[in-house]
C-alpha positions as CSV (number, residue, x, y, z in Angstrom):
1,M,21.8,-8.0,28.6
2,A,18.5,-7.2,27.9
3,R,17.0,-7.7,23.9
4,P,15.2,-4.9,22.4
5,D,12.1,-5.4,21.6
6,A,10.7,-5.5,18.1
7,K,9.3,-1.6,18.1
8,T,12.7,0.1,19.0
9,T,14.8,-2.3,16.0
10,M,12.1,-0.9,13.3
11,T,12.1,2.3,11.9
12,Q,10.5,5.0,13.3
13,L,7.0,5.9,11.3
14,S,4.3,8.3,12.5
15,D,0.6,6.8,12.8
16,T,-0.4,7.5,9.7
17,Q,2.3,6.5,7.8
18,A,2.0,3.0,8.9
19,L,-1.3,2.9,8.4
20,I,-1.0,4.0,4.9
21,L,2.0,1.1,4.6
22,R,-0.1,-1.7,6.6
23,S,-2.9,-0.7,3.8
24,A,-0.6,-0.6,0.9
25,A,0.4,-4.6,2.3
26,A,-3.0,-5.8,1.9
27,R,-3.8,-4.6,-1.4
28,L,-3.5,-5.9,-4.8
29,E,0.1,-5.0,-6.4
30,H,0.9,-2.7,-3.1
31,L,-1.3,0.4,-3.8
32,A,-0.6,3.0,-1.1
33,L,-4.0,4.5,-2.3
34,P,-6.2,6.0,-1.8
35,L,-5.1,7.8,1.5
36,P,-6.9,7.2,5.0
37,D,-10.2,9.8,4.6
38,R,-8.5,11.7,7.5
39,L,-5.5,12.8,5.2
40,R,-5.8,15.6,2.7
41,G,-4.3,18.4,1.0
42,G,-1.3,19.0,2.7
43,A,-1.3,17.0,5.2
44,A,-1.2,14.0,2.3
45,G,1.6,16.0,0.4
46,K,3.8,15.7,3.5
47,V,3.5,12.0,4.6
48,V,3.6,11.0,1.1
49,R,6.4,12.9,0.6
50,A,8.7,11.7,3.7
51,L,7.6,8.0,2.5
52,L,9.0,8.5,-0.7
53,A,12.0,10.2,0.6
54,K,12.8,7.2,2.9
55,G,12.2,5.0,0.1
56,F,9.2,3.6,1.6
57,L,6.7,4.3,-1.2
58,E,7.5,5.0,-4.8
59,E,5.8,6.6,-7.8
60,V,4.6,4.5,-10.6
61,D,3.0,4.4,-13.7
62,A,-0.5,4.3,-13.1
63,D,-2.3,2.1,-15.3
64,M,-5.5,3.5,-16.6
65,H,-6.9,0.5,-17.9
66,K,-7.2,-1.0,-15.0
67,D,-8.7,1.9,-13.0
68,A,-5.7,2.7,-11.0
69,P,-6.0,5.6,-8.5
70,V,-3.9,8.5,-9.5
71,W,-1.8,10.5,-7.0
72,R,-0.6,13.1,-9.7
73,E,-0.6,13.4,-13.5
74,S,3.5,13.8,-15.0
75,G,4.1,16.4,-17.2
76,D,3.3,14.3,-20.5
77,G,-0.6,13.5,-18.9
78,H,0.4,10.3,-17.4
79,G,-1.4,9.2,-14.1
80,V,1.3,8.5,-11.3
81,T,0.0,6.2,-8.3
82,L,2.1,5.3,-5.1
83,V,3.1,1.9,-4.5
84,A,4.8,0.0,-1.5
85,T,8.0,-0.8,-2.0
86,G,10.2,-3.6,0.0
87,A,11.6,-1.3,2.2
88,G,8.0,0.2,3.1
89,L,7.0,-3.4,4.1
90,A,9.9,-4.1,5.4
91,A,9.6,-1.2,8.2
92,I,6.6,-2.6,9.4
93,G,8.1,-5.7,10.1
94,I,6.5,-7.6,6.8
95,D,8.3,-9.7,4.6
96,S,7.7,-9.0,0.8
97,E,7.1,-12.1,-0.1
98,D,4.4,-12.7,2.5
99,A,2.2,-9.4,1.5
100,L,-0.7,-10.0,-0.8
101,T,-0.4,-10.4,-4.2
102,A,-4.1,-11.2,-5.2
103,P,-7.4,-10.7,-3.6
104,A,-8.3,-12.7,-1.0
105,G,-10.0,-15.3,-2.4
106,A,-9.1,-15.2,-6.2
107,T,-8.3,-17.7,-8.6
108,E,-7.6,-17.9,-11.8
109,A,-10.6,-18.5,-13.9
110,A,-14.5,-18.2,-13.0
111,T,-16.9,-20.3,-12.4
112,D,-20.4,-20.9,-13.2
113,A,-21.0,-22.7,-10.3
114,P,-23.5,-20.7,-7.5
115,A,-22.2,-18.8,-4.3
116,P,-22.3,-21.6,-1.2
117,D,-25.6,-20.3,1.1
118,T,-24.9,-18.6,4.3
119,R,-26.7,-18.0,6.8
120,T,-27.5,-14.2,8.2
């Protein structure tokens, strides 16, 4: 009996939904914003609502002190942003523990050492 390939066992996502989740997996704190440039207005709302309904994105309070991107404003004047969930990362085949949790090359403390010379 043939084994199903990974694409047929993974959740069916549109190309745009998969792009949003892959981008979030690569960002600090799994932020889904900004959305792809080509996704605007009603189309953006439709895609985001579908991902929220599936539990692949969740709305969280935007950290305004860190200039977090804002998806919408809540009724009480606070900003709300979008974050990929563990289920959303799993839907694209990424273990949430393997996803980025800090920017590449980030360290605990800044250094006074000059950057290495690179040839261009």
